[in-house]
NUDREN-800378 format. One line per field, with one value per atom (N, C-alpha, C): x, y, z; residue number from 0; residue in one letter. Coordinates in steps of 0.05 Angstrom, whole numbers. Layout:
<recs>
X: (X	...);
Y: (Y	...);
Z: (Z	...);
resi: (NUM	...);
resn: (A	...);
</recs>
This chain:
<recs>
X: (-129	-138	-156	-146	-168	-199	-211	-241	-235	-216	-213	-197	-183	-163	-177	-197	-210	-239	-236	-257	-251	-220	-197	-199	-190	-191	-221	-241	-260	-259	-249	-271	-252	-221	-202	-206	-229	-237	-214	-208	-187	-192	-198	-215	-200	-168	-146	-144	-134	-122	-110	-105	-82	-83	-51	-29	-20	-22	-2	4	34	55	69	78	99	109	128	138	111	115	96	108	89	94	100	89	108	86	50	34	16	18	-2	-29	-45	-70	-87	-74	-81	-83	-60	-57	-81	-82	-111	-126	-134	-162	-165	-147	-143	-146	-135	-137	-168	-175	-207	-220	-217	-237	-240	-220	-222	-224	-226	-235	-260	-283	-299	-288	-262	-256	-264	-256	-265	-233	-222	-202	-201	-183	-180	-152	-152	-132	-115	-92	-69	-51	-67	-55	-61	-46	-43	-60	-60	-70	-104	-103	-116	-147	-146	-171	-182	-166	-183	-193	-213	-233	-227	-226	-212	-189	-174	-144	-138	-144	-136	-121	-110	-94	-63	-64	-42	-36	-52	-51	-49	-51	-60	-78	-99	-116	-127	-120	-127	-161	-176	-196	-213	-202	-212	-196	-171	-169	-184	-202	-221	-237	-254	-266	-303	-303	-333	-325	-292	-289	-301	-303	-320	-278	-288	-262	-261	-251	-253	-233	-243	-215	-203	-226	-216	-233	-222	-250	-263	-249	-272	-262	-251	-245	-244	-247	-244	-215	-206	-176	-173	-153	-141	-151	-163	-163	-139	-135	-112	-112	-115	-124	-97	-96	-78	-76	-63	-48	-80	-94	-110	-129	-150	-169	-168	-138	-142	-141	-136	-135	-171	-182	-209	-223	-218	-234	-227	-197	-193	-202	-209	-221	-248	-258	-289	-294	-285	-279	-272	-252	-247	-268	-285	-307	-320	-333	-353	-351	-332	-321	-326	-317	-316	-347	-358	-389	-405	-394	-406	-390	-370	-362	-348	-342	-313	-296	-274	-246	-238	-214	-209	-175	-175	-152	-138	-115	-102	-77	-84	-65	-63	-26	-18	13	23	48	51	36	42	49	76	80	73	70	69	42	22	-8	-13	1	6	15	40	42	37	14	0	-19	-37	-55	-51	-32	-32	-9	-3	17	-12	-39	-52	-55	-38	-36	-51	-64	-89	-75	-76	-65	-84	-77	-94	-92	-117	-103	-93	-78	-64	-78	-87	-101	-81	-85	-70	-82	-45	-38	-29	-46	-44	-24	-23	5	31	32	54	63	40	38	52	38	43	76	83	113	131	123	145	136	112	110	134	149	170	193	199	222	224	254	252	254	257	255	284	295	324	329	306	308	284	263	241	256	263	280	299	306	323	310	294	277	262	255	236	258	281	300	300	302	307	286	256	234	241	245	237	258	283	301	295	282	274	250	238	204	211	249	250	244	234	230	250	239	255	248	277	259	264	238	236	216	206	188	193	208	221	200	181	153	147	158	151	169	193	201	199	178	176	176	164	149	154	144	152	122	99	77	72	80	85	104	134	139	130	126	110	83	75	47	69	88	101	117	121	135	110	88	52	52	49	46	69	94	114	111	101	113	84	65	32	53	66	63	85	103	126	105	89	82	51	45	21	30	53	55	37	32	12	10	15	21	6	20	-4	-26	-48	-69	-71	-61	-50	-86	-93	-112	-107	-121	-113	-94	-63	-56	-74	-65	-82	-70	-74	-60	-65	-33	-43	-26	-29	-10	3	22	34	48	46	54	69	93	103	112	101	108	135	164	184	192	200	203	233	244	275	270	299	298	298	319	314	293	276	246	225	234	208	219	246	249	242	241	229	199	193	155	152	157	147	155	181	174	164	153	129	111	100	75	73	87	91	87	104	88	58	50	19	5	15	-4	-8	14	17	-1	1	-12	-44	-51	-86	-95	-70	-91	-85	-61	-54	-48	-36	-32	-71	-82	-106	-125	-120	-128	-117	-97	-90	-91	-99	-121	-142	-160	-188	-185	-168	-168	-162	-147	-133	-162	-176	-191	-217	-227	-243	-245	-216	-205	-191	-177	-164	-132	-123	-95	-75	-59	-33	-20	-16	-5	-13	-38	-48	-40	-49	-38	-11	3	40	48	28	31	25	7	7	36	51	75	76	105	101	85	70	53	45	27	14	27	51	77	89	109	117	93	65	56	46	35	27	40	71	93	91	92	89	72	49	25	21	37	33	52	72	103	120	120	160	172	156	178	167	192	180	180	162	156	179	197	224	237	242	251	230	204	175	186	184	182	213	241	262	254	256	250	232	205	195	189	205	209	238	256	264	256	239	227	211	205	181	203	224	246	249	267	264	248	229	194	197	195	202	221	244	264	263	248	243	222	203	184	194	209	224	247	255	278	251	236	213	202	193	183	210	233	249	263	250	260	230	207	185	195	212	218	239	253	272	256	236	212	196	203	183	167	163	142	148	137	144	125	151	140	144	131	130	139	159	159	156	145	124	140	150	167	144	149	129	128	135	141	130	122	108	77	69	39	17	0	-22	-37	-40	-52	-26	-4	11	18	23	19	-7	-31	-51	-52	-44	-42	-16	4	22	14	-4	-16	-30	-51	-74	-61	-44	-21	-7	-1	12	-17	-31	-51	-65	-67	-71	-61	-23	-1	-12	-15	-13	-34	-55	-82	-84);
Y: (600	587	608	625	634	625	640	621	623	636	625	616	604	574	549	554	529	525	546	548	533	542	523	500	489	467	440	462	440	434	458	455	432	433	406	387	382	358	341	346	337	311	296	264	247	247	231	223	196	186	206	218	233	200	197	188	192	191	206	181	182	159	173	160	165	150	149	129	136	127	126	151	165	190	210	211	228	251	240	269	258	230	227	241	223	224	242	270	295	305	303	322	303	279	272	279	281	293	325	340	367	375	359	359	350	327	314	336	358	376	397	402	416	415	381	380	361	358	343	312	302	278	252	231	213	201	185	170	147	129	101	89	78	75	55	59	38	33	19	9	-19	-32	-68	-73	-55	-70	-51	-26	-18	-18	-48	-64	-79	-75	-97	-71	-87	-87	-80	-51	-68	-61	-61	-56	-29	-8	16	32	31	50	36	16	3	10	8	10	41	61	92	100	87	95	128	129	167	179	160	169	197	212	236	250	234	261	267	250	252	260	266	279	271	299	293	274	275	261	235	226	195	180	156	136	111	92	64	45	22	6	-2	15	17	1	-22	-36	-52	-64	-79	-116	-121	-150	-151	-180	-186	-185	-185	-188	-224	-234	-269	-274	-253	-270	-258	-267	-263	-244	-217	-200	-205	-198	-197	-179	-183	-164	-170	-201	-199	-190	-191	-185	-156	-139	-105	-106	-117	-100	-99	-118	-120	-104	-101	-78	-54	-49	-19	-11	-26	-25	-17	-38	-27	-10	2	31	56	52	75	75	58	55	69	61	76	108	114	147	165	141	152	157	147	139	158	171	188	219	214	243	263	241	254	242	262	255	233	216	191	190	196	196	173	155	141	150	134	146	130	119	100	102	77	68	45	29	5	3	7	6	-13	-42	-58	-60	-53	-47	-20	-1	21	17	9	2	-24	-44	-60	-46	-27	-23	-4	21	30	15	0	-21	-33	-43	-59	-86	-95	-125	-138	-164	-173	-200	-208	-232	-248	-276	-306	-303	-312	-321	-351	-353	-373	-387	-417	-426	-439	-442	-449	-489	-492	-518	-529	-542	-554	-580	-593	-610	-589	-574	-563	-554	-534	-529	-541	-562	-591	-591	-594	-601	-588	-564	-531	-520	-531	-512	-526	-538	-546	-530	-515	-508	-486	-469	-451	-420	-397	-375	-371	-382	-386	-409	-427	-445	-441	-423	-422	-400	-374	-354	-366	-390	-401	-413	-428	-442	-417	-395	-371	-372	-359	-350	-363	-394	-413	-411	-416	-407	-381	-365	-330	-337	-345	-353	-364	-392	-402	-394	-373	-359	-333	-327	-297	-273	-279	-254	-251	-232	-224	-221	-217	-215	-191	-176	-146	-138	-164	-154	-173	-153	-172	-171	-161	-174	-195	-208	-245	-255	-254	-267	-248	-239	-230	-246	-258	-280	-316	-338	-363	-372	-346	-355	-338	-324	-305	-316	-328	-333	-361	-378	-404	-392	-372	-368	-359	-341	-333	-361	-381	-398	-409	-409	-421	-417	-393	-373	-376	-373	-387	-413	-430	-458	-463	-454	-444	-440	-414	-400	-429	-431	-451	-470	-485	-505	-501	-480	-470	-443	-440	-420	-412	-384	-367	-346	-330	-305	-282	-266	-243	-234	-240	-214	-195	-175	-153	-130	-116	-101	-77	-54	-23	-15	0	13	39	46	74	98	117	141	156	160	177	195	225	241	231	221	204	238	241	261	248	248	237	251	247	267	262	280	280	292	274	282	278	296	292	267	252	228	222	256	260	263	288	289	257	247	220	211	203	186	198	225	246	229	233	233	210	185	157	158	157	150	177	194	210	187	188	177	146	134	107	112	138	141	152	158	169	155	130	110	95	92	67	82	108	130	127	126	118	93	80	50	18	20	4	-25	-21	-50	-64	-40	-54	-64	-45	-60	-88	-100	-119	-133	-134	-154	-160	-133	-146	-158	-153	-172	-200	-207	-233	-246	-229	-245	-244	-241	-243	-262	-279	-302	-304	-283	-285	-301	-315	-333	-307	-322	-297	-297	-324	-318	-302	-304	-277	-259	-251	-221	-225	-231	-231	-228	-243	-243	-210	-196	-176	-155	-164	-156	-128	-102	-82	-86	-57	-61	-83	-100	-125	-149	-152	-174	-158	-142	-139	-130	-117	-122	-141	-160	-184	-197	-204	-214	-210	-175	-161	-178	-179	-180	-214	-231	-261	-262	-252	-253	-257	-254	-261	-238	-221	-188	-175	-169	-139	-118	-94	-71	-62	-52	-45	-53	-82	-99	-89	-97	-90	-66	-44	-12	-11	-18	-11	-25	-55	-71	-64	-52	-31	-17	-2	30	23	5	1	-14	-24	-41	-20	-7	21	41	43	56	47	23	1	4	1	-11	22	41	66	66	63	67	44	15	5	19	30	41	65	84	94	88	66	43	38	30	17	40	69	91	100	87	103	86	53	31	41	52	55	74	98	122	106	76	72	54	42	27	39	76	90	109	104	126	151	166	193	204	208	216	237	271	294	291	302	297	331	330	353	354	379	383	373	354	347	372	386	406	430	437	468	463	491	483	470	466	441	458	492	502	493	506	505	484	458	426	420	433	424	445	472	485	471	459	452	430	410	385	396	416	422	441	449	459	442	420	396	384	379	364	382	411	428	420	425	421	395	372	343	333	349	334	345);
Z: (-101	-134	-151	-177	-186	-189	-201	-202	-234	-253	-282	-282	-263	-269	-258	-242	-235	-254	-278	-301	-307	-322	-347	-335	-308	-299	-312	-300	-306	-339	-349	-384	-389	-389	-393	-384	-370	-367	-345	-332	-309	-294	-315	-318	-305	-317	-323	-293	-282	-262	-252	-223	-204	-190	-192	-164	-147	-128	-105	-91	-93	-74	-57	-37	-32	-4	8	29	52	76	98	117	125	141	121	93	89	78	89	87	58	46	17	33	49	54	49	75	71	42	35	10	-19	-13	-30	-30	8	4	2	4	1	-36	-45	-80	-80	-67	-76	-79	-51	-42	-67	-73	-100	-125	-124	-152	-155	-139	-138	-143	-124	-127	-111	-121	-97	-100	-81	-63	-73	-90	-80	-74	-53	-37	-45	-46	-51	-34	-10	21	13	19	23	45	66	92	107	92	103	91	71	61	89	103	136	153	152	173	210	221	258	252	228	229	230	250	245	250	271	286	273	271	256	233	217	184	181	196	195	177	186	162	162	193	193	181	185	163	173	193	195	172	166	142	116	115	89	93	119	110	100	92	69	49	28	18	6	-12	-17	-12	-8	-14	-10	-26	-39	-28	-31	-17	8	20	54	72	91	112	85	68	48	59	76	80	109	117	147	152	175	191	194	187	183	154	128	112	90	67	51	26	22	10	-9	-37	-55	-76	-100	-126	-134	-142	-156	-157	-129	-114	-119	-111	-116	-144	-162	-190	-195	-185	-186	-171	-152	-140	-145	-160	-165	-188	-210	-235	-229	-211	-204	-197	-185	-165	-183	-200	-219	-237	-243	-275	-258	-232	-224	-214	-201	-213	-233	-257	-277	-283	-286	-290	-272	-249	-237	-247	-261	-273	-258	-236	-212	-229	-207	-216	-194	-208	-203	-191	-159	-150	-131	-147	-127	-110	-85	-69	-46	-39	-23	-31	-12	-18	-19	-24	-37	-72	-74	-102	-121	-107	-126	-131	-120	-125	-143	-136	-163	-183	-180	-213	-232	-214	-224	-236	-227	-239	-264	-254	-282	-306	-296	-318	-340	-324	-339	-337	-320	-318	-306	-310	-293	-290	-270	-263	-256	-249	-242	-213	-207	-177	-168	-147	-143	-128	-127	-109	-76	-59	-30	-44	-33	-40	-9	-1	24	34	10	12	17	-9	-2	21	31	59	74	77	101	100	78	71	82	78	86	115	137	161	180	178	193	187	156	150	168	171	178	156	173	153	133	137	127	101	111	86	73	78	60	42	56	45	12	22	-2	-22	-16	-32	-54	-32	-55	-75	-63	-86	-109	-102	-126	-143	-136	-156	-162	-153	-169	-187	-189	-199	-230	-223	-245	-258	-252	-261	-273	-272	-279	-264	-245	-223	-203	-189	-174	-140	-123	-94	-85	-99	-96	-75	-64	-35	-18	0	15	37	40	69	60	27	24	46	59	80	108	111	145	156	144	168	160	172	150	145	151	130	104	107	77	60	71	56	36	60	49	25	38	10	-14	-8	-35	-52	-34	-53	-65	-51	-65	-87	-94	-115	-125	-129	-144	-160	-138	-151	-175	-164	-177	-204	-206	-234	-247	-236	-245	-260	-252	-264	-274	-276	-289	-309	-328	-336	-358	-349	-355	-376	-396	-398	-382	-378	-363	-388	-371	-390	-395	-422	-405	-416	-393	-391	-407	-413	-411	-400	-401	-381	-374	-345	-346	-339	-359	-362	-329	-321	-303	-298	-284	-266	-248	-247	-216	-203	-176	-159	-133	-141	-111	-90	-61	-41	-26	-34	-30	-2	18	46	52	72	68	92	93	100	137	143	173	185	161	176	171	155	158	182	186	198	231	237	258	268	243	235	242	227	238	262	281	300	323	319	329	322	300	300	309	317	328	365	369	391	397	379	382	377	363	361	387	391	415	433	440	464	459	439	428	422	433	434	417	400	379	393	415	428	436	445	455	420	399	384	372	381	369	393	422	439	428	417	414	383	376	346	355	370	380	394	419	429	414	391	375	362	361	350	326	321	299	311	295	305	312	327	329	299	290	259	243	241	221	213	249	251	243	257	250	209	205	173	158	176	164	163	179	185	204	204	215	242	249	270	276	264	275	274	270	268	299	303	331	360	347	372	373	371	369	384	371	389	414	422	451	464	452	473	472	463	469	484	492	510	493	466	458	455	457	467	483	495	518	499	520	497	497	508	494	468	470	443	421	433	408	393	409	402	387	392	381	352	361	331	317	318	305	291	307	288	275	277	256	233	233	218	193	210	189	180	186	179	157	159	128	114	121	98	83	93	86	62	73	48	22	25	13	-9	8	-18	-22	-23	-33	-63	-56	-75	-98	-82	-109	-122	-115	-126	-153	-144	-160	-178	-169	-189	-209	-203	-233	-251	-239	-243	-275	-265	-280	-306	-288	-320	-327	-330	-346	-338	-320	-304	-300	-302	-295	-269	-251	-225	-224	-211	-209	-182	-159	-140	-132	-108	-97	-58	-58	-24	-9	9	26	47	52	76	61	41	18	43	41	50	35	51	34	6	10	-20	-44	-32	-56	-62	-54	-58	-78	-70	-88	-111	-116	-138	-157	-145	-165	-181	-166	-169	-196	-191	-214	-242	-227	-251	-271	-262	-268	-294	-278	-290	-309	-320	-340	-358	-350	-376	-384	-373	-380	-402	-395	-412	-429);
resi: (0	0	0	1	1	1	2	2	2	3	3	3	4	4	4	5	5	5	6	6	6	7	7	7	8	8	8	9	9	9	10	10	10	11	11	11	12	12	12	13	13	13	14	14	14	15	15	15	16	16	16	17	17	17	18	18	18	19	19	19	20	20	20	21	21	21	22	22	22	23	23	23	24	24	24	25	25	25	26	26	26	27	27	27	28	28	28	29	29	29	30	30	30	31	31	31	32	32	32	33	33	33	34	34	34	35	35	35	36	36	36	37	37	37	38	38	38	39	39	39	40	40	40	41	41	41	42	42	42	43	43	43	44	44	44	45	45	45	46	46	46	47	47	47	48	48	48	49	49	49	50	50	50	51	51	51	52	52	52	53	53	53	54	54	54	55	55	55	56	56	56	57	57	57	58	58	58	59	59	59	60	60	60	61	61	61	62	62	62	63	63	63	64	64	64	65	65	65	66	66	66	67	67	67	68	68	68	69	69	69	70	70	70	71	71	71	72	72	72	73	73	73	74	74	74	75	75	75	76	76	76	77	77	77	78	78	78	79	79	79	80	80	80	81	81	81	82	82	82	83	83	83	84	84	84	85	85	85	86	86	86	87	87	87	88	88	88	89	89	89	90	90	90	91	91	91	92	92	92	93	93	93	94	94	94	95	95	95	96	96	96	97	97	97	98	98	98	99	99	99	100	100	100	101	101	101	102	102	102	103	103	103	104	104	104	105	105	105	106	106	106	107	107	107	108	108	108	109	109	109	110	110	110	111	111	111	112	112	112	113	113	113	114	114	114	115	115	115	116	116	116	117	117	117	118	118	118	119	119	119	120	120	120	121	121	121	122	122	122	123	123	123	124	124	124	125	125	125	126	126	126	127	127	127	128	128	128	129	129	129	130	130	130	131	131	131	132	132	132	133	133	133	134	134	134	135	135	135	136	136	136	137	137	137	138	138	138	139	139	139	140	140	140	141	141	141	142	142	142	143	143	143	144	144	144	145	145	145	146	146	146	147	147	147	148	148	148	149	149	149	150	150	150	151	151	151	152	152	152	153	153	153	154	154	154	155	155	155	156	156	156	157	157	157	158	158	158	159	159	159	160	160	160	161	161	161	162	162	162	163	163	163	164	164	164	165	165	165	166	166	166	167	167	167	168	168	168	169	169	169	170	170	170	171	171	171	172	172	172	173	173	173	174	174	174	175	175	175	176	176	176	177	177	177	178	178	178	179	179	179	180	180	180	181	181	181	182	182	182	183	183	183	184	184	184	185	185	185	186	186	186	187	187	187	188	188	188	189	189	189	190	190	190	191	191	191	192	192	192	193	193	193	194	194	194	195	195	195	196	196	196	197	197	197	198	198	198	199	199	199	200	200	200	201	201	201	202	202	202	203	203	203	204	204	204	205	205	205	206	206	206	207	207	207	208	208	208	209	209	209	210	210	210	211	211	211	212	212	212	213	213	213	214	214	214	215	215	215	216	216	216	217	217	217	218	218	218	219	219	219	220	220	220	221	221	221	222	222	222	223	223	223	224	224	224	225	225	225	226	226	226	227	227	227	228	228	228	229	229	229	230	230	230	231	231	231	232	232	232	233	233	233	234	234	234	235	235	235	236	236	236	237	237	237	238	238	238	239	239	239	240	240	240	241	241	241	242	242	242	243	243	243	244	244	244	245	245	245	246	246	246	247	247	247	248	248	248	249	249	249	250	250	250	251	251	251	252	252	252	253	253	253	254	254	254	255	255	255	256	256	256	257	257	257	258	258	258	259	259	259	260	260	260	261	261	261	262	262	262	263	263	263	264	264	264	265	265	265	266	266	266	267	267	267	268	268	268	269	269	269	270	270	270	271	271	271	272	272	272	273	273	273	274	274	274	275	275	275	276	276	276	277	277	277	278	278	278	279	279	279	280	280	280	281	281	281	282	282	282	283	283	283	284	284	284	285	285	285	286	286	286	287	287	287	288	288	288	289	289	289	290	290	290	291	291	291	292	292	292	293	293	293	294	294	294	295	295	295	296	296	296	297	297	297	298	298	298	299	299	299	300	300	300	301	301	301	302	302	302	303	303	303	304	304	304	305	305	305	306	306	306	307	307	307	308	308	308	309	309	309	310	310	310	311	311	311	312	312	312	313	313	313	314	314	314	315	315	315	316	316	316	317	317	317	318	318	318);
resn: (X	X	X	X	X	X	X	X	X	X	X	X	X	X	X	X	X	X	X	X	X	X	X	X	X	X	X	X	X	X	X	X	X	X	X	X	X	X	X	X	X	X	X	X	X	X	X	X	X	X	X	X	X	X	X	X	X	X	X	X	X	X	X	X	X	X	X	X	X	X	X	X	X	X	X	X	X	X	X	X	X	X	X	X	X	X	X	X	X	X	X	X	X	X	X	X	X	X	X	X	X	X	X	X	X	X	X	X	X	X	X	X	X	X	X	X	X	X	X	X	X	X	X	X	X	X	X	X	X	X	X	X	X	X	X	X	X	X	X	X	X	X	X	X	X	X	X	X	X	X	X	X	X	X	X	X	X	X	X	X	X	X	X	X	X	X	X	X	X	X	X	X	X	X	X	X	X	X	X	X	X	X	X	X	X	X	X	X	X	X	X	X	X	X	X	X	X	X	X	X	X	X	X	X	X	X	X	X	X	X	X	X	X	X	X	X	X	X	X	X	X	X	X	X	X	X	X	X	X	X	X	X	X	X	X	X	X	X	X	X	X	X	X	X	X	X	X	X	X	X	X	X	X	X	X	X	X	X	X	X	X	X	X	X	X	X	X	X	X	X	X	X	X	X	X	X	X	X	X	X	X	X	X	X	X	X	X	X	X	X	X	X	X	X	X	X	X	X	X	X	X	X	X	X	X	X	X	X	X	X	X	X	X	X	X	X	X	X	X	X	X	X	X	X	X	X	X	X	X	X	X	X	X	X	X	X	X	X	X	X	X	X	X	X	X	X	X	X	X	X	X	X	X	X	X	X	X	X	X	X	X	X	X	X	X	X	X	X	X	X	X	X	X	X	X	X	X	X	X	X	X	X	X	X	X	X	X	X	X	X	X	X	X	X	X	X	X	X	X	X	X	X	X	X	X	X	X	X	X	X	X	X	X	X	X	X	X	X	X	X	X	X	X	X	X	X	X	X	X	X	X	X	X	X	X	X	X	X	X	X	X	X	X	X	X	X	X	X	X	X	X	X	X	X	X	X	X	X	X	X	X	X	X	X	X	X	X	X	X	X	X	X	X	X	X	X	X	X	X	X	X	X	X	X	X	X	X	X	X	X	X	X	X	X	X	X	X	X	X	X	X	X	X	X	X	X	X	X	X	X	X	X	X	X	X	X	X	X	X	X	X	X	X	X	X	X	X	X	X	X	X	X	X	X	X	X	X	X	X	X	X	X	X	X	X	X	X	X	X	X	X	X	X	X	X	X	X	X	X	X	X	X	X	X	X	X	X	X	X	X	X	X	X	X	X	X	X	X	X	X	X	X	X	X	X	X	X	X	X	X	X	X	X	X	X	X	X	X	X	X	X	X	X	X	X	X	X	X	X	X	X	X	X	X	X	X	X	X	X	X	X	X	X	X	X	X	X	X	X	X	X	X	X	X	X	X	X	X	X	X	X	X	X	X	X	X	X	X	X	X	X	X	X	X	X	X	X	X	X	X	X	X	X	X	X	X	X	X	X	X	X	X	X	X	X	X	X	X	X	X	X	X	X	X	X	X	X	X	X	X	X	X	X	X	X	X	X	X	X	X	X	X	X	X	X	X	X	X	X	X	X	X	X	X	X	X	X	X	X	X	X	X	X	X	X	X	X	X	X	X	X	X	X	X	X	X	X	X	X	X	X	X	X	X	X	X	X	X	X	X	X	X	X	X	X	X	X	X	X	X	X	X	X	X	X	X	X	X	X	X	X	X	X	X	X	X	X	X	X	X	X	X	X	X	X	X	X	X	X	X	X	X	X	X	X	X	X	X	X	X	X	X	X	X	X	X	X	X	X	X	X	X	X	X	X	X	X	X	X	X	X	X	X	X	X	X	X	X	X	X	X	X	X	X	X	X	X	X	X	X	X	X	X	X	X	X	X	X	X	X	X	X	X	X	X	X	X	X	X	X	X	X	X	X	X	X	X	X	X	X	X	X	X	X	X	X	X	X	X	X	X	X	X	X	X	X	X	X	X	X	X	X	X	X	X	X	X	X	X	X	X	X	X	X	X	X	X	X	X	X	X	X	X	X	X	X	X	X	X	X	X	X	X	X	X	X	X	X	X	X	X	X	X	X	X	X	X	X	X	X	X	X	X	X	X	X	X	X	X	X	X	X	X	X	X	X	X);
</recs>
């Protein structure tokens, strides 16, 4: 990057939010960190599981990627709690305003499409309290029965079954039913906050390369002690069902640790689940484009410097 170009970038105030999204294993975090280093930026995570402390390997925090770059909304609550979209919106806006007050460049980075879309659109949802009576009535239902109930509630509310992880386990399905039941009984329009203008960058990775990276990364994380991480969380008193609630690595490894799956069954089922998850992420991002978002896709295999320069050039053109 030339000194003249970088000076122009600073003069034009590259302070609009930059969003970097993509499926798992696409290299979002290293790219966001490299961009932050070039722009005096700070990163706001958009990952629904990296908010939990001590859930490091399974959520793929890879904190070493950040280096000296400040990051937000990682390690902000305890395992076993149920962080939600309402809380994320509040925490995002707090972090975003603080970054702007420091005259730093805000960069939103992650793969949880619902979180990203919610803050960019500016929707402000009300929290849904737990309903012990409803939970007691549902606790003996099968996942299939809960799924049917959830589909019917979503139909009545005019929402859609876009979040497949809602029916990843009975516990998640019950929480989703709880939310939909509350919304049905307490209809309240969304309180709309100002939408946030953002340059949105998508990291585009070839499907086969993505599958190869997912499998290689899964093996590496198992070697790095992901099973020991699960055991440590269980030993600290977190119930198995709470870890299973978080899905993917925490679901299948917990099932293995408590003896419900063999190692080979765990690995095979988890690998498939992560591939399916990445596919759902891409489906969500393509849906965002249909809903009016412009996503500038960048080839994941380009050298890092080229990707960063491409983003900065787009930023200048979009100001």
